C-alpha positions as CSV (number, residue, x, y, z in Angstrom):
1,M,46.5,21.0,-34.1
2,G,44.2,18.1,-34.2
3,V,40.7,17.7,-33.0
4,I,40.0,14.9,-30.6
5,I,36.6,13.3,-31.2
6,Q,35.3,11.3,-28.3
7,P,32.1,9.4,-28.6
8,L,29.4,10.5,-26.3
9,C,28.7,8.0,-23.6
10,V,25.0,7.3,-23.9
11,K,23.5,5.3,-21.2
12,K,20.9,2.9,-22.7
13,T,17.8,2.9,-20.6
14,K,15.9,-0.3,-20.2
15,T,12.3,0.3,-21.3
16,I,9.8,-1.7,-19.4
17,T,7.1,-2.9,-21.7
18,V,3.8,-4.0,-20.3
19,P,3.2,-7.6,-21.3
20,I,0.2,-8.0,-23.5
21,I,-2.8,-8.9,-21.4
22,S,-6.5,-9.4,-22.1
23,P,-9.0,-6.6,-21.4
24,H,-10.6,-8.5,-18.6
25,I,-7.3,-9.0,-16.9
26,S,-6.4,-5.4,-17.5
27,R,-9.6,-4.2,-15.8
28,L,-9.0,-6.6,-12.9
29,F,-5.5,-5.3,-12.5
30,T,-6.6,-1.7,-12.7
31,E,-9.2,-2.3,-10.0
32,F,-6.6,-4.0,-7.9
33,L,-4.2,-1.1,-8.2
34,I,-6.9,1.4,-7.3
35,R,-7.9,-0.5,-4.2
36,Y,-4.2,-1.2,-3.3
37,E,-3.3,2.5,-3.4
38,E,-6.4,3.4,-1.3
39,W,-5.5,0.8,1.3
40,R,-1.9,2.1,1.5
41,V,-3.1,5.7,2.0
42,I,-5.5,4.6,4.7
43,Q,-2.8,2.4,6.3
44,K,-0.5,5.5,6.5
45,R,-3.3,7.6,8.0
46,E,-4.0,4.8,10.5
47,L,-0.3,4.9,11.6
48,E,-0.5,8.7,12.0
49,W,-3.6,8.4,14.2
50,L,-2.0,5.7,16.3
51,I,0.9,7.9,17.1
52,V,-1.5,10.8,18.0
53,T,-3.6,8.5,20.1
54,L,-0.5,7.2,22.0
55,I,0.9,10.7,22.6
56,L,-2.5,12.0,23.8
57,G,-3.0,8.9,26.0
58,L,0.4,9.3,27.6
59,T,-0.2,13.0,28.1
60,S,-3.6,12.4,29.7
61,L,-2.2,9.8,32.1
62,T,0.7,12.1,33.0
63,L,-1.6,14.9,33.8
64,W,-3.5,12.8,36.3
65,M,-0.2,12.3,38.2
66,Y,0.2,16.0,39.0
67,P,-2.3,17.3,41.6
68,Q,-1.2,20.9,40.9
69,I,-3.0,20.9,37.5
70,H,-6.7,21.7,37.7
71,W,-9.0,18.7,37.5
72,G,-10.9,20.2,34.6
73,I,-7.9,20.0,32.3
74,D,-7.5,16.4,33.3
75,I,-11.1,15.5,32.4
76,I,-10.9,17.5,29.1
77,S,-7.6,15.7,28.1
78,F,-9.2,12.4,29.0
79,L,-12.3,13.1,26.9
80,L,-10.2,14.2,24.0
81,F,-8.2,11.0,24.3
82,I,-11.4,9.0,24.2
83,G,-12.6,10.8,21.1
84,V,-9.3,10.3,19.3
85,L,-9.2,6.6,20.3
86,R,-12.7,6.1,18.9
87,H,-11.7,7.7,15.6
88,Y,-8.6,5.5,15.5
89,F,-10.7,2.4,16.0
90,R,-13.1,3.4,13.2
91,L,-10.1,4.1,10.9
92,R,-8.6,0.7,11.8
93,E,-11.8,-1.1,11.1
94,Y,-12.0,0.7,7.7
95,S,-8.3,-0.2,7.0
96,N,-9.0,-3.9,7.8
97,H,-12.0,-3.8,5.5
98,L,-9.9,-2.4,2.7
99,Y,-7.2,-5.0,3.4
100,V,-9.7,-7.8,3.0
101,N,-10.8,-6.4,-0.3
102,V,-7.2,-6.0,-1.6
103,H,-6.3,-9.5,-0.3
104,I,-9.3,-11.1,-2.2
105,L,-8.3,-9.3,-5.4
106,H,-4.7,-10.3,-4.9
107,H,-5.7,-13.9,-4.4
108,H,-8.0,-13.8,-7.4
109,F,-5.3,-12.3,-9.6
110,L,-2.8,-15.0,-8.4
111,G,-5.3,-17.6,-9.5
112,K,-5.6,-15.9,-12.9
113,L,-1.8,-15.9,-13.2
114,D,-1.5,-19.6,-12.4
115,V,-4.4,-20.8,-14.5
116,G,-5.4,-18.7,-17.4
117,F,-3.4,-15.5,-17.8
118,C,-3.1,-15.6,-21.6
119,D,-4.6,-17.3,-24.6
120,H,-1.4,-18.9,-25.9
121,Q,-1.6,-22.6,-26.9
122,Y,2.0,-23.2,-26.2
123,P,4.0,-22.7,-23.0
124,C,4.9,-19.1,-22.6
125,Q,6.4,-16.7,-20.1
126,C,3.6,-14.1,-20.1
127,A,2.7,-14.6,-16.5
128,D,6.3,-14.5,-15.3
129,Q,6.9,-11.3,-17.4
130,F,3.9,-9.7,-15.9
131,K,4.9,-10.6,-12.3
132,A,8.4,-9.1,-13.0
133,Y,6.8,-6.0,-14.5
134,V,4.5,-5.4,-11.5
135,W,7.3,-6.0,-9.1
136,K,9.6,-3.5,-10.8
137,Q,7.0,-0.9,-11.6
138,Y,4.8,-1.0,-8.5
139,G,6.7,-3.0,-5.9
140,I,3.8,-5.4,-5.5
141,S,4.7,-9.1,-5.3
142,F,2.7,-11.7,-7.2
143,Y,5.2,-14.4,-6.4
144,G,3.5,-15.6,-3.2
145,D,0.4,-15.0,-1.0
146,N,1.9,-12.1,0.9
147,L,1.1,-8.5,0.0
């Protein structure tokens, strides 16, 4: 009897290495990531409150159509709708404020990528490697002006 030896199929993983960047660029990128993540969380919360506002608004309007329901419930649902709507508008304003901050940092970082990302004296691919790394790792595009 013989022994069959088969080689193990080892899948080689592609390690993503962060391109070497200066400490100033690193701090700027860290600040951008923090603000970007905060904006994404607030954006999701804004969507949730929009859905709650729409459901409560439709419910409030529907209650006014049925005269069998006591008028006190109609007024309470309407006041509740107004309160939720005000909260949604405050959250939307905060979300827009965060978007402006993230957009400014994004634009500033795009300028750094185009003008002076690294200190090499010869043409290099550092900026392109960093753009590819950020796209693969975080899903954030530095290839254009859109976020």
